[in-house]
N, CA, C and O atoms as a GROMACS GRO file, in nm:
protein
  636
    1MET      N    1 -15.441   5.288   3.436
    1MET     CA    2 -15.470   5.444   3.438
    1MET      C    3 -15.603   5.464   3.493
    1MET      O    4 -15.694   5.390   3.457
    2GLY      N    5 -15.624   5.558   3.579
    2GLY     CA    6 -15.753   5.576   3.655
    2GLY      C    7 -15.810   5.704   3.587
    2GLY      O    8 -15.742   5.774   3.512
    3LEU      N    9 -15.933   5.729   3.616
    3LEU     CA   10 -16.016   5.817   3.566
    3LEU      C   11 -15.978   5.964   3.623
    3LEU      O   12 -16.012   6.068   3.567
    4LEU      N   13 -15.906   5.958   3.740
    4LEU     CA   14 -15.871   6.085   3.805
    4LEU      C   15 -15.715   6.097   3.810
    4LEU      O   16 -15.659   6.170   3.891
    5ASP      N   17 -15.649   6.024   3.722
    5ASP     CA   18 -15.489   6.039   3.723
    5ASP      C   19 -15.442   6.167   3.728
    5ASP      O   20 -15.479   6.244   3.639
    6GLY      N   21 -15.362   6.209   3.819
    6GLY     CA   22 -15.304   6.345   3.838
    6GLY      C   23 -15.382   6.449   3.855
    6GLY      O   24 -15.338   6.563   3.836
    7LYS      N   25 -15.524   6.422   3.899
    7LYS     CA   26 -15.598   6.539   3.952
    7LYS      C   27 -15.590   6.570   4.092
    7LYS      O   28 -15.578   6.475   4.170
    8ASN      N   29 -15.594   6.683   4.135
    8ASN     CA   30 -15.578   6.735   4.263
    8ASN      C   31 -15.712   6.781   4.323
    8ASN      O   32 -15.773   6.879   4.281
    9ILE      N   33 -15.751   6.705   4.420
    9ILE     CA   34 -15.900   6.729   4.483
    9ILE      C   35 -15.891   6.750   4.624
    9ILE      O   36 -15.814   6.686   4.696
   10VAL      N   37 -15.980   6.850   4.668
   10VAL     CA   38 -16.001   6.892   4.803
   10VAL      C   39 -16.123   6.823   4.849
   10VAL      O   40 -16.228   6.841   4.787
   11ILE      N   41 -16.119   6.744   4.957
   11ILE     CA   42 -16.224   6.688   5.015
   11ILE      C   43 -16.253   6.725   5.150
   11ILE      O   44 -16.176   6.701   5.243
   12THR      N   45 -16.375   6.791   5.164
   12THR     CA   46 -16.429   6.820   5.290
   12THR      C   47 -16.522   6.716   5.358
   12THR      O   48 -16.578   6.633   5.286
   13GLY      N   49 -16.539   6.717   5.483
   13GLY     CA   50 -16.640   6.631   5.541
   13GLY      C   51 -16.602   6.498   5.587
   13GLY      O   52 -16.693   6.428   5.630
   14VAL      N   53 -16.481   6.450   5.584
   14VAL     CA   54 -16.424   6.323   5.633
   14VAL      C   55 -16.435   6.336   5.807
   14VAL      O   56 -16.368   6.414   5.873
   15LEU      N   57 -16.516   6.258   5.851
   15LEU     CA   58 -16.508   6.251   5.994
   15LEU      C   59 -16.466   6.111   6.053
   15LEU      O   60 -16.384   6.095   6.143
   16THR      N   61 -16.544   6.000   5.981
   16THR     CA   62 -16.514   5.868   6.018
   16THR      C   63 -16.509   5.805   5.870
   16THR      O   64 -16.533   5.863   5.764
   17ASP      N   65 -16.464   5.650   5.893
   17ASP     CA   66 -16.452   5.573   5.751
   17ASP      C   67 -16.607   5.546   5.716
   17ASP      O   68 -16.632   5.489   5.609
   18ALA      N   69 -16.702   5.581   5.796
   18ALA     CA   70 -16.841   5.569   5.759
   18ALA      C   71 -16.891   5.701   5.682
   18ALA      O   72 -17.004   5.698   5.631
   19SER      N   73 -16.822   5.800   5.673
   19SER     CA   74 -16.861   5.923   5.614
   19SER      C   75 -16.853   5.903   5.454
   19SER      O   76 -16.760   5.845   5.397
   20LEU      N   77 -16.961   5.958   5.393
   20LEU     CA   78 -16.960   5.944   5.249
   20LEU      C   79 -16.838   6.020   5.189
   20LEU      O   80 -16.792   5.986   5.080
   21ALA      N   81 -16.786   6.126   5.263
   21ALA     CA   82 -16.675   6.177   5.184
   21ALA      C   83 -16.567   6.094   5.208
   21ALA      O   84 -16.478   6.107   5.123
   22TYR      N   85 -16.544   6.007   5.300
   22TYR     CA   86 -16.444   5.906   5.309
   22TYR      C   87 -16.455   5.809   5.200
   22TYR      O   88 -16.351   5.772   5.145
   23GLY      N   89 -16.564   5.764   5.166
   23GLY     CA   90 -16.594   5.685   5.036
   23GLY      C   91 -16.540   5.740   4.916
   23GLY      O   92 -16.471   5.677   4.836
   24VAL      N   93 -16.580   5.884   4.903
   24VAL     CA   94 -16.529   5.953   4.787
   24VAL      C   95 -16.378   5.974   4.773
   24VAL      O   96 -16.322   5.973   4.664
   25ALA      N   97 -16.312   5.994   4.892
   25ALA     CA   98 -16.182   6.011   4.919
   25ALA      C   99 -16.097   5.858   4.872
   25ALA      O  100 -16.003   5.853   4.793
   26THR      N  101 -16.146   5.769   4.928
   26THR     CA  102 -16.086   5.619   4.883
   26THR      C  103 -16.103   5.618   4.747
   26THR      O  104 -16.001   5.599   4.681
   27LEU      N  105 -16.216   5.635   4.683
   27LEU     CA  106 -16.227   5.598   4.541
   27LEU      C  107 -16.144   5.686   4.452
   27LEU      O  108 -16.088   5.642   4.352
   28ALA      N  109 -16.138   5.824   4.496
   28ALA     CA  110 -16.068   5.917   4.420
   28ALA      C  111 -15.920   5.868   4.422
   28ALA      O  112 -15.856   5.863   4.317
   29GLN      N  113 -15.863   5.828   4.548
   29GLN     CA  114 -15.726   5.762   4.550
   29GLN      C  115 -15.726   5.644   4.435
   29GLN      O  116 -15.658   5.650   4.333
   30GLN      N  117 -15.791   5.564   4.460
   30GLN     CA  118 -15.805   5.441   4.365
   30GLN      C  119 -15.811   5.491   4.225
   30GLN      O  120 -15.756   5.422   4.139
   31GLU      N  121 -15.864   5.592   4.192
   31GLU     CA  122 -15.868   5.627   4.058
   31GLU      C  123 -15.748   5.729   4.006
   31GLU      O  124 -15.747   5.778   3.893
   32GLY      N  125 -15.654   5.749   4.100
   32GLY     CA  126 -15.539   5.811   4.065
   32GLY      C  127 -15.532   5.959   4.117
   32GLY      O  128 -15.441   6.031   4.075
   33ALA      N  129 -15.613   6.002   4.198
   33ALA     CA  130 -15.626   6.159   4.225
   33ALA      C  131 -15.533   6.175   4.350
   33ALA      O  132 -15.522   6.084   4.432
   34ASN      N  133 -15.466   6.294   4.364
   34ASN     CA  134 -15.402   6.345   4.461
   34ASN      C  135 -15.497   6.415   4.558
   34ASN      O  136 -15.556   6.513   4.513
   35ILE      N  137 -15.518   6.380   4.676
   35ILE     CA  138 -15.628   6.435   4.762
   35ILE      C  139 -15.564   6.516   4.882
   35ILE      O  140 -15.449   6.490   4.918
   36VAL      N  141 -15.640   6.614   4.945
   36VAL     CA  142 -15.622   6.651   5.064
   36VAL      C  143 -15.746   6.669   5.140
   36VAL      O  144 -15.848   6.705   5.082
   37LEU      N  145 -15.744   6.646   5.273
   37LEU     CA  146 -15.866   6.647   5.358
   37LEU      C  147 -15.867   6.788   5.422
   37LEU      O  148 -15.763   6.852   5.435
   38THR      N  149 -15.991   6.834   5.462
   38THR     CA  150 -15.994   6.950   5.540
   38THR      C  151 -16.087   6.911   5.677
   38THR      O  152 -16.187   6.839   5.667
   39GLY      N  153 -16.047   6.963   5.792
   39GLY     CA  154 -16.139   6.962   5.905
   39GLY      C  155 -16.138   7.066   5.981
   39GLY      O  156 -16.048   7.147   5.960
   40ALA      N  157 -16.224   7.092   6.077
   40ALA     CA  158 -16.232   7.203   6.168
   40ALA      C  159 -16.265   7.178   6.320
   40ALA      O  160 -16.327   7.079   6.360
   41GLY      N  161 -16.220   7.276   6.397
   41GLY     CA  162 -16.248   7.256   6.542
   41GLY      C  163 -16.218   7.114   6.608
   41GLY      O  164 -16.116   7.048   6.586
   42ARG      N  165 -16.317   7.081   6.689
   42ARG     CA  166 -16.281   6.956   6.761
   42ARG      C  167 -16.288   6.838   6.664
   42ARG      O  168 -16.232   6.732   6.696
   43ALA      N  169 -16.356   6.848   6.541
   43ALA     CA  170 -16.352   6.739   6.440
   43ALA      C  171 -16.227   6.722   6.370
   43ALA      O  172 -16.213   6.620   6.303
   44LEU      N  173 -16.128   6.813   6.378
   44LEU     CA  174 -16.016   6.820   6.307
   44LEU      C  175 -15.921   6.678   6.339
   44LEU      O  176 -15.857   6.617   6.253
   45SER      N  177 -15.930   6.643   6.481
   45SER     CA  178 -15.844   6.528   6.510
   45SER      C  179 -15.910   6.409   6.456
   45SER      O  180 -15.838   6.316   6.421
   46LEU      N  181 -16.060   6.397   6.443
   46LEU     CA  182 -16.119   6.293   6.386
   46LEU      C  183 -16.083   6.264   6.230
   46LEU      O  184 -16.068   6.153   6.179
   47THR      N  185 -16.073   6.388   6.169
   47THR     CA  186 -16.039   6.385   6.014
   47THR      C  187 -15.895   6.329   6.014
   47THR      O  188 -15.867   6.236   5.938
   48GLN      N  189 -15.809   6.380   6.091
   48GLN     CA  190 -15.660   6.331   6.090
   48GLN      C  191 -15.662   6.186   6.100
   48GLN      O  192 -15.607   6.114   6.017
   49ARG      N  193 -15.728   6.141   6.208
   49ARG     CA  194 -15.720   5.999   6.242
   49ARG      C  195 -15.772   5.911   6.132
   49ARG      O  196 -15.712   5.808   6.102
   50THR      N  197 -15.904   5.954   6.062
   50THR     CA  198 -15.955   5.875   5.952
   50THR      C  199 -15.879   5.889   5.843
   50THR      O  200 -15.872   5.795   5.764
   51GLY      N  201 -15.815   6.000   5.822
   51GLY     CA  202 -15.730   6.008   5.695
   51GLY      C  203 -15.622   5.916   5.681
   51GLY      O  204 -15.580   5.878   5.571
   52ARG      N  205 -15.566   5.873   5.813
   52ARG     CA  206 -15.464   5.772   5.825
   52ARG      C  207 -15.510   5.627   5.767
   52ARG      O  208 -15.429   5.539   5.738
   53LYS      N  209 -15.640   5.615   5.757
   53LYS     CA  210 -15.689   5.484   5.712
   53LYS      C  211 -15.701   5.470   5.575
   53LYS      O  212 -15.722   5.358   5.528
   54LEU      N  213 -15.687   5.586   5.491
   54LEU     CA  214 -15.689   5.586   5.351
   54LEU      C  215 -15.574   5.504   5.284
   54LEU      O  216 -15.468   5.485   5.344
   55PRO      N  217 -15.596   5.455   5.161
   55PRO     CA  218 -15.490   5.384   5.097
   55PRO      C  219 -15.365   5.445   5.095
   55PRO      O  220 -15.265   5.376   5.111
   56THR      N  221 -15.356   5.584   5.074
   56THR     CA  222 -15.230   5.649   5.058
   56THR      C  223 -15.230   5.775   5.167
   56THR      O  224 -15.320   5.858   5.161
   57PRO      N  225 -15.142   5.782   5.250
   57PRO     CA  226 -15.138   5.900   5.332
   57PRO      C  227 -15.170   6.049   5.263
   57PRO      O  228 -15.135   6.086   5.151
   58VAL      N  229 -15.239   6.118   5.352
   58VAL     CA  230 -15.272   6.252   5.285
   58VAL      C  231 -15.245   6.366   5.390
   58VAL      O  232 -15.217   6.344   5.508
   59ASP      N  233 -15.256   6.479   5.336
   59ASP     CA  234 -15.238   6.597   5.428
   59ASP      C  235 -15.373   6.646   5.474
   59ASP      O  236 -15.466   6.648   5.393
   60VAL      N  237 -15.388   6.681   5.584
   60VAL     CA  238 -15.527   6.728   5.648
   60VAL      C  239 -15.487   6.877   5.680
   60VAL      O  240 -15.387   6.908   5.745
   61PHE      N  241 -15.579   6.966   5.627
   61PHE     CA  242 -15.572   7.103   5.654
   61PHE      C  243 -15.678   7.151   5.745
   61PHE      O  244 -15.794   7.112   5.728
   62GLU      N  245 -15.648   7.230   5.840
   62GLU     CA  246 -15.754   7.297   5.935
   62GLU      C  247 -15.836   7.399   5.839
   62GLU      O  248 -15.780   7.496   5.789
   63LEU      N  249 -15.959   7.372   5.818
   63LEU     CA  250 -16.050   7.468   5.738
   63LEU      C  251 -16.177   7.490   5.802
   63LEU      O  252 -16.268   7.408   5.788
   64ASP      N  253 -16.193   7.607   5.880
   64ASP     CA  254 -16.313   7.638   5.922
   64ASP      C  255 -16.385   7.719   5.802
   64ASP      O  256 -16.332   7.825   5.769
   65VAL      N  257 -16.487   7.682   5.744
   65VAL     CA  258 -16.536   7.752   5.635
   65VAL      C  259 -16.594   7.894   5.657
   65VAL      O  260 -16.615   7.967   5.560
   66THR      N  261 -16.620   7.934   5.789
   66THR     CA  262 -16.664   8.053   5.836
   66THR      C  263 -16.558   8.157   5.855
   66THR      O  264 -16.584   8.276   5.875
   67ASN      N  265 -16.428   8.104   5.849
   67ASN     CA  266 -16.312   8.170   5.871
   67ASN      C  267 -16.245   8.208   5.746
   67ASN      O  268 -16.194   8.117   5.680
   68SER      N  269 -16.239   8.333   5.702
   68SER     CA  270 -16.180   8.368   5.572
   68SER      C  271 -16.027   8.348   5.568
   68SER      O  272 -15.962   8.317   5.468
   69ASP      N  273 -15.979   8.373   5.697
   69ASP     CA  274 -15.817   8.345   5.719
   69ASP      C  275 -15.804   8.200   5.678
   69ASP      O  276 -15.712   8.172   5.601
   70HIS      N  277 -15.883   8.108   5.718
   70HIS     CA  278 -15.838   7.964   5.695
   70HIS      C  279 -15.863   7.945   5.550
   70HIS      O  280 -15.780   7.876   5.492
   71LEU      N  281 -15.960   7.992   5.483
   71LEU     CA  282 -15.987   7.969   5.340
   71LEU      C  283 -15.857   8.024   5.264
   71LEU      O  284 -15.800   7.958   5.178
   72VAL      N  285 -15.819   8.139   5.300
   72VAL     CA  286 -15.692   8.198   5.231
   72VAL      C  287 -15.576   8.110   5.253
   72VAL      O  288 -15.505   8.080   5.157
   73SER      N  289 -15.548   8.066   5.373
   73SER     CA  290 -15.420   7.984   5.411
   73SER      C  291 -15.431   7.859   5.341
   73SER      O  292 -15.328   7.821   5.285
   74VAL      N  293 -15.543   7.779   5.333
   74VAL     CA  294 -15.553   7.656   5.269
   74VAL      C  295 -15.536   7.678   5.117
   74VAL      O  296 -15.479   7.594   5.048
   75ARG      N  297 -15.582   7.782   5.070
   75ARG     CA  298 -15.559   7.817   4.913
   75ARG      C  299 -15.407   7.832   4.878
   75ARG      O  300 -15.353   7.784   4.778
   76GLU      N  301 -15.345   7.911   4.984
   76GLU     CA  302 -15.209   7.944   4.952
   76GLU      C  303 -15.126   7.799   4.962
   76GLU      O  304 -15.050   7.761   4.873
   77ALA      N  305 -15.151   7.735   5.069
   77ALA     CA  306 -15.088   7.607   5.087
   77ALA      C  307 -15.094   7.519   4.964
   77ALA      O  308 -14.993   7.461   4.924
   78LEU      N  309 -15.216   7.507   4.901
   78LEU     CA  310 -15.233   7.412   4.794
   78LEU      C  311 -15.177   7.482   4.662
   78LEU      O  312 -15.141   7.412   4.568
   79ALA      N  313 -15.168   7.614   4.657
   79ALA     CA  314 -15.102   7.673   4.553
   79ALA      C  315 -14.948   7.640   4.545
   79ALA      O  316 -14.886   7.627   4.439
   80GLU      N  317 -14.895   7.628   4.670
   80GLU     CA  318 -14.747   7.589   4.685
   80GLU      C  319 -14.732   7.439   4.663
   80GLU      O  320 -14.637   7.394   4.600
   81LYS      N  321 -14.838   7.353   4.721
   81LYS     CA  322 -14.816   7.209   4.714
   81LYS      C  323 -14.846   7.166   4.557
   81LYS      O  324 -14.760   7.094   4.508
   82TRP      N  325 -14.941   7.196   4.486
   82TRP     CA  326 -14.991   7.162   4.363
   82TRP      C  327 -14.971   7.263   4.260
   82TRP      O  328 -14.917   7.232   4.153
   83GLY      N  329 -15.008   7.376   4.282
   83GLY     CA  330 -15.009   7.472   4.174
   83GLY      C  331 -15.156   7.490   4.118
   83GLY      O  332 -15.185   7.594   4.060
   84ARG      N  333 -15.232   7.405   4.134
   84ARG     CA  334 -15.374   7.408   4.073
   84ARG      C  335 -15.464   7.302   4.177
   84ARG      O  336 -15.421   7.223   4.260
   85VAL      N  337 -15.592   7.329   4.142
   85VAL     CA  338 -15.686   7.236   4.208
   85VAL      C  339 -15.776   7.199   4.086
   85VAL      O  340 -15.804   7.280   3.998
   86ASP      N  341 -15.822   7.062   4.088
   86ASP     CA  342 -15.910   7.027   3.991
   86ASP      C  343 -16.060   7.001   4.034
   86ASP      O  344 -16.158   7.015   3.960
   87GLY      N  345 -16.059   6.965   4.154
   87GLY     CA  346 -16.209   6.942   4.210
   87GLY      C  347 -16.203   6.964   4.358
   87GLY      O  348 -16.102   6.948   4.426
   88VAL      N  349 -16.322   7.002   4.402
   88VAL     CA  350 -16.359   7.013   4.552
   88VAL      C  351 -16.483   6.938   4.571
   88VAL      O  352 -16.578   6.940   4.492
   89LEU      N  353 -16.475   6.872   4.683
   89LEU     CA  354 -16.611   6.797   4.737
   89LEU      C  355 -16.662   6.872   4.853
   89LEU      O  356 -16.591   6.878   4.954
   90HIS      N  357 -16.770   6.924   4.851
   90HIS     CA  358 -16.842   6.989   4.959
   90HIS      C  359 -16.929   6.885   5.029
   90HIS      O  360 -17.034   6.846   4.979
   91SER      N  361 -16.883   6.844   5.140
   91SER     CA  362 -16.963   6.742   5.216
   91SER      C  363 -16.976   6.768   5.364
   91SER      O  364 -16.959   6.682   5.451
   92ILE      N  365 -17.008   6.894   5.387
   92ILE     CA  366 -17.008   6.942   5.530
   92ILE      C  367 -17.132   7.014   5.572
   92ILE      O  368 -17.187   7.093   5.495
   93GLY      N  369 -17.177   6.990   5.692
   93GLY     CA  370 -17.310   7.048   5.738
   93GLY      C  371 -17.302   7.061   5.877
   93GLY      O  372 -17.229   6.985   5.940
   94PHE      N  373 -17.372   7.153   5.935
   94PHE     CA  374 -17.367   7.169   6.098
   94PHE      C  375 -17.497   7.251   6.119
   94PHE      O  376 -17.538   7.340   6.044
   95ALA      N  377 -17.550   7.213   6.220
   95ALA     CA  378 -17.659   7.308   6.286
   95ALA      C  379 -17.651   7.296   6.436
   95ALA      O  380 -17.641   7.187   6.493
   96PRO      N  381 -17.656   7.419   6.502
   96PRO     CA  382 -17.666   7.415   6.652
   96PRO      C  383 -17.789   7.340   6.703
   96PRO      O  384 -17.894   7.337   6.640
   97GLU      N  385 -17.771   7.280   6.817
   97GLU     CA  386 -17.883   7.192   6.868
   97GLU      C  387 -18.022   7.254   6.862
   97GLU      O  388 -18.124   7.186   6.849
   98ALA      N  389 -18.023   7.387   6.873
   98ALA     CA  390 -18.153   7.465   6.885
   98ALA      C  391 -18.232   7.428   6.739
   98ALA      O  392 -18.353   7.404   6.735
   99CYS      N  393 -18.153   7.426   6.630
   99CYS     CA  394 -18.208   7.399   6.506
   99CYS      C  395 -18.247   7.259   6.466
   99CYS      O  396 -18.286   7.233   6.352
  100LEU      N  397 -18.234   7.165   6.565
  100LEU     CA  398 -18.265   7.034   6.545
  100LEU      C  399 -18.385   7.003   6.637
  100LEU      O  400 -18.416   7.068   6.737
  101GLY      N  401 -18.446   6.897   6.591
  101GLY     CA  402 -18.563   6.846   6.688
  101GLY      C  403 -18.700   6.893   6.616
  101GLY      O  404 -18.700   6.928   6.498
  102ASP      N  405 -18.803   6.890   6.688
  102ASP     CA  406 -18.941   6.911   6.660
  102ASP      C  407 -18.976   7.045   6.629
  102ASP      O  408 -19.050   7.064   6.532
  103ASP      N  409 -18.934   7.142   6.696
  103ASP     CA  410 -18.998   7.276   6.690
  103ASP      C  411 -18.915   7.377   6.596
  103ASP      O  412 -18.823   7.452   6.627
  104PHE      N  413 -18.972   7.357   6.482
  104PHE     CA  414 -18.915   7.461   6.366
  104PHE      C  415 -18.911   7.598   6.395
  104PHE      O  416 -18.826   7.674   6.349
  105MET      N  417 -19.013   7.635   6.482
  105MET     CA  418 -19.026   7.794   6.503
  105MET      C  419 -18.935   7.830   6.630
  105MET      O  420 -18.921   7.950   6.656
  106ALA      N  421 -18.879   7.745   6.702
  106ALA     CA  422 -18.793   7.785   6.828
  106ALA      C  423 -18.678   7.841   6.800
  106ALA      O  424 -18.644   7.934   6.872
  107PRO      N  425 -18.596   7.805   6.702
  107PRO     CA  426 -18.445   7.862   6.696
  107PRO      C  427 -18.456   8.017   6.673
  107PRO      O  428 -18.550   8.069   6.613
  108GLN      N  429 -18.351   8.082   6.725
  108GLN     CA  430 -18.334   8.218   6.707
  108GLN      C  431 -18.254   8.229   6.578
  108GLN      O  432 -18.195   8.128   6.538
  109TRP      N  433 -18.249   8.341   6.510
  109TRP     CA  434 -18.179   8.382   6.382
  109TRP      C  435 -18.030   8.336   6.397
  109TRP      O  436 -17.972   8.270   6.311
  110ASP      N  437 -17.973   8.375   6.514
  110ASP     CA  438 -17.826   8.339   6.532
  110ASP      C  439 -17.782   8.200   6.514
  110ASP      O  440 -17.674   8.171   6.463
  111ASP      N  441 -17.875   8.110   6.561
  111ASP     CA  442 -17.841   7.967   6.543
  111ASP      C  443 -17.872   7.922   6.394
  111ASP      O  444 -17.799   7.842   6.335
  112VAL      N  445 -17.995   7.986   6.331
  112VAL     CA  446 -18.029   7.950   6.197
  112VAL      C  447 -17.911   7.983   6.116
  112VAL      O  448 -17.866   7.896   6.042
  113ALA      N  449 -17.854   8.101   6.120
  113ALA     CA  450 -17.743   8.167   6.060
  113ALA      C  451 -17.619   8.085   6.060
  113ALA      O  452 -17.548   8.075   5.960
  114VAL      N  453 -17.594   8.033   6.161
  114VAL     CA  454 -17.478   7.937   6.184
  114VAL      C  455 -17.503   7.802   6.082
  114VAL      O  456 -17.419   7.765   6.000
  115ALA      N  457 -17.620   7.744   6.103
  115ALA     CA  458 -17.664   7.636   6.021
  115ALA      C  459 -17.648   7.674   5.870
  115ALA      O  460 -17.575   7.612   5.794
  116LEU      N  461 -17.714   7.769   5.839
  116LEU     CA  462 -17.704   7.804   5.682
  116LEU      C  463 -17.560   7.832   5.640
  116LEU      O  464 -17.518   7.788   5.533
  117HIS      N  465 -17.485   7.905   5.722
  117HIS     CA  466 -17.355   7.938   5.690
  117HIS      C  467 -17.266   7.818   5.655
  117HIS      O  468 -17.203   7.810   5.549
  118ILE      N  469 -17.265   7.725   5.750
  118ILE     CA  470 -17.178   7.620   5.740
  118ILE      C  471 -17.231   7.516   5.637
  118ILE      O  472 -17.158   7.462   5.553
  119SER      N  473 -17.352   7.494   5.650
  119SER     CA  474 -17.411   7.389   5.555
  119SER      C  475 -17.428   7.430   5.414
  119SER      O  476 -17.405   7.347   5.326
  120ALA      N  477 -17.469   7.564   5.380
  120ALA     CA  478 -17.494   7.603   5.243
  120ALA      C  479 -17.412   7.703   5.186
  120ALA      O  480 -17.367   7.682   5.073
  121TYR      N  481 -17.385   7.812   5.248
  121TYR     CA  482 -17.309   7.929   5.211
  121TYR      C  483 -17.162   7.885   5.202
  121TYR      O  484 -17.088   7.948   5.127
  122SER      N  485 -17.115   7.783   5.270
  122SER     CA  486 -16.984   7.741   5.266
  122SER      C  487 -16.955   7.685   5.120
  122SER      O  488 -16.840   7.679   5.077
  123LEU      N  489 -17.048   7.651   5.055
  123LEU     CA  490 -17.018   7.608   4.908
  123LEU      C  491 -16.954   7.718   4.837
  123LEU      O  492 -16.851   7.704   4.771
  124LYS      N  493 -17.024   7.842   4.854
  124LYS     CA  494 -16.974   7.955   4.790
  124LYS      C  495 -16.840   8.013   4.851
  124LYS      O  496 -16.755   8.074   4.786
  125ALA      N  497 -16.835   7.989   4.969
  125ALA     CA  498 -16.705   8.027   5.024
  125ALA      C  499 -16.587   7.939   4.972
  125ALA      O  500 -16.481   7.991   4.937
  126LEU      N  501 -16.610   7.799   4.967
  126LEU     CA  502 -16.510   7.726   4.888
  126LEU      C  503 -16.473   7.756   4.747
  126LEU      O  504 -16.359   7.745   4.702
  127ALA      N  505 -16.580   7.795   4.678
  127ALA     CA  506 -16.565   7.834   4.552
  127ALA      C  507 -16.484   7.967   4.539
  127ALA      O  508 -16.404   7.979   4.446
  128ASP      N  509 -16.502   8.065   4.629
  128ASP     CA  510 -16.420   8.185   4.634
  128ASP      C  511 -16.277   8.147   4.655
  128ASP      O  512 -16.187   8.205   4.595
  129ALA      N  513 -16.255   8.049   4.739
  129ALA     CA  514 -16.119   8.015   4.764
  129ALA      C  515 -16.056   7.933   4.666
  129ALA      O  516 -15.936   7.955   4.647
  130PHE      N  517 -16.110   7.848   4.604
  130PHE     CA  518 -16.050   7.754   4.502
  130PHE      C  519 -16.059   7.774   4.373
  130PHE      O  520 -15.975   7.724   4.298
  131VAL      N  521 -16.162   7.852   4.324
  131VAL     CA  522 -16.154   7.875   4.173
  131VAL      C  523 -16.048   7.922   4.131
  131VAL      O  524 -16.003   7.877   4.026
  132PRO      N  525 -15.975   8.031   4.207
  132PRO     CA  526 -15.851   8.090   4.154
  132PRO      C  527 -15.741   7.978   4.113
  132PRO      O  528 -15.651   8.002   4.032
  133LEU      N  529 -15.757   7.862   4.174
  133LEU     CA  530 -15.659   7.750   4.149
  133LEU      C  531 -15.706   7.663   4.047
  133LEU      O  532 -15.635   7.567   4.015
  134MET      N  533 -15.817   7.682   3.990
  134MET     CA  534 -15.870   7.593   3.882
  134MET      C  535 -15.828   7.649   3.761
  134MET      O  536 -15.916   7.689   3.685
  135THR      N  537 -15.705   7.661   3.726
  135THR     CA  538 -15.657   7.732   3.608
  135THR      C  539 -15.683   7.650   3.482
  135THR      O  540 -15.667   7.709   3.375
  136SER      N  541 -15.724   7.517   3.482
  136SER     CA  542 -15.755   7.445   3.372
  136SER      C  543 -15.893   7.404   3.374
  136SER      O  544 -15.930   7.309   3.305
  137GLY      N  545 -15.971   7.467   3.448
  137GLY     CA  546 -16.106   7.425   3.480
  137GLY      C  547 -16.106   7.347   3.597
  137GLY      O  548 -16.001   7.325   3.658
  138GLY      N  549 -16.231   7.296   3.639
  138GLY     CA  550 -16.239   7.219   3.764
  138GLY      C  551 -16.384   7.180   3.799
  138GLY      O  552 -16.466   7.218   3.716
  139SER      N  553 -16.429   7.117   3.895
  139SER     CA  554 -16.544   7.092   3.931
  139SER      C  555 -16.577   7.093   4.083
  139SER      O  556 -16.491   7.056   4.163
  140PHE      N  557 -16.696   7.133   4.125
  140PHE     CA  558 -16.738   7.122   4.251
  140PHE      C  559 -16.846   7.034   4.274
  140PHE      O  560 -16.945   7.040   4.201
  141VAL      N  561 -16.838   6.944   4.379
  141VAL     CA  562 -16.950   6.828   4.376
  141VAL      C  563 -16.998   6.853   4.518
  141VAL      O  564 -16.917   6.857   4.610
  142GLY      N  565 -17.136   6.870   4.536
  142GLY     CA  566 -17.188   6.894   4.666
  142GLY      C  567 -17.273   6.764   4.702
  142GLY      O  568 -17.350   6.718   4.618
  143LEU      N  569 -17.259   6.705   4.826
  143LEU     CA  570 -17.330   6.602   4.866
  143LEU      C  571 -17.445   6.664   4.958
  143LEU      O  572 -17.428   6.764   5.029
  144ASP      N  573 -17.553   6.598   4.949
  144ASP     CA  574 -17.678   6.636   5.014
  144ASP      C  575 -17.738   6.523   5.082
  144ASP      O  576 -17.676   6.417   5.077
  145PHE      N  577 -17.850   6.529   5.146
  145PHE     CA  578 -17.928   6.436   5.206
  145PHE      C  579 -18.046   6.381   5.126
  145PHE      O  580 -18.088   6.435   5.024
  146ASP      N  581 -18.088   6.287   5.172
  146ASP     CA  582 -18.211   6.211   5.084
  146ASP      C  583 -18.342   6.296   5.120
  146ASP      O  584 -18.402   6.284   5.227
  147ASN      N  585 -18.381   6.386   5.011
  147ASN     CA  586 -18.496   6.469   5.061
  147ASN      C  587 -18.632   6.394   5.012
  147ASN      O  588 -18.741   6.449   5.022
  148THR      N  589 -18.619   6.274   4.962
  148THR     CA  590 -18.745   6.212   4.920
  148THR      C  591 -18.845   6.163   5.036
  148THR      O  592 -18.961   6.132   5.008
  149VAL      N  593 -18.797   6.157   5.161
  149VAL     CA  594 -18.879   6.141   5.260
  149VAL      C  595 -18.856   6.235   5.381
  149VAL      O  596 -18.757   6.309   5.386
  150ALA      N  597 -18.938   6.232   5.467
  150ALA     CA  598 -18.927   6.332   5.582
  150ALA      C  599 -18.842   6.277   5.675
  150ALA      O  600 -18.835   6.157   5.699
  151TRP      N  601 -18.764   6.382   5.739
  151TRP     CA  602 -18.674   6.347   5.838
  151TRP      C  603 -18.707   6.423   5.955
  151TRP      O  604 -18.654   6.534   5.956
  152PRO      N  605 -18.781   6.395   6.054
  152PRO     CA  606 -18.869   6.465   6.158
  152PRO      C  607 -18.750   6.552   6.225
  152PRO      O  608 -18.753   6.675   6.216
  153ALA      N  609 -18.654   6.492   6.286
  153ALA     CA  610 -18.572   6.580   6.369
  153ALA      C  611 -18.457   6.664   6.292
  153ALA      O  612 -18.385   6.744   6.352
  154TYR      N  613 -18.446   6.640   6.153
  154TYR     CA  614 -18.357   6.726   6.080
  154TYR      C  615 -18.378   6.883   6.078
  154TYR      O  616 -18.287   6.963   6.058
  155ASN      N  617 -18.514   6.918   6.100
  155ASN     CA  618 -18.565   7.054   6.117
  155ASN      C  619 -18.475   7.143   6.016
  155ASN      O  620 -18.467   7.106   5.899
  156TRP      N  621 -18.412   7.252   6.057
  156TRP     CA  622 -18.335   7.345   5.991
  156TRP      C  623 -18.243   7.289   5.884
  156TRP      O  624 -18.229   7.343   5.774
  157MET      N  625 -18.176   7.169   5.925
  157MET     CA  626 -18.084   7.102   5.837
  157MET      C  627 -18.159   7.082   5.695
  157MET      O  628 -18.094   7.101   5.592
  158GLY      N  629 -18.280   7.048   5.690
  158GLY     CA  630 -18.345   7.008   5.576
  158GLY      C  631 -18.405   7.135   5.492
  158GLY      O  632 -18.484   7.116   5.399
  159VAL      N  633 -18.365   7.258   5.528
  159VAL     CA  634 -18.431   7.372   5.459
  159VAL      C  635 -18.330   7.405   5.355
  159VAL      O  636 -18.350   7.497   5.276
   0.00000   0.00000   0.00000
């Protein structure tokens, strides 16, 4: 009997088998969870390929967290598949190239807005989408980077 037996968990952020989210997905399955993965854009094919390496096959849903139609579609699919969601792993982040590097003052608002929307506001978007399926309670877990040291090129991703 595993710690997560019968729990239904949505996992974002799996790109490769070196992704932190991949480690979480593997452990969740080993502990008895039912999981699905999400991916977006060009990275969706990476998520699908990496998902096939998991101990148990999983569904991979296209989910662009900036697209409300995607959020609704995945929620509806999971309502049909499972009826409820018990947990969500937020392990996504992105910034346009202009928001990375040495010049913190260089990026325009449009680029910064994309970085903040995908990397931070997406946690709220995921909650809006999946809390209605957490009929018996649930948990959101967010992964972050190590902020105990300076990451010079991380720029706006560290805000």
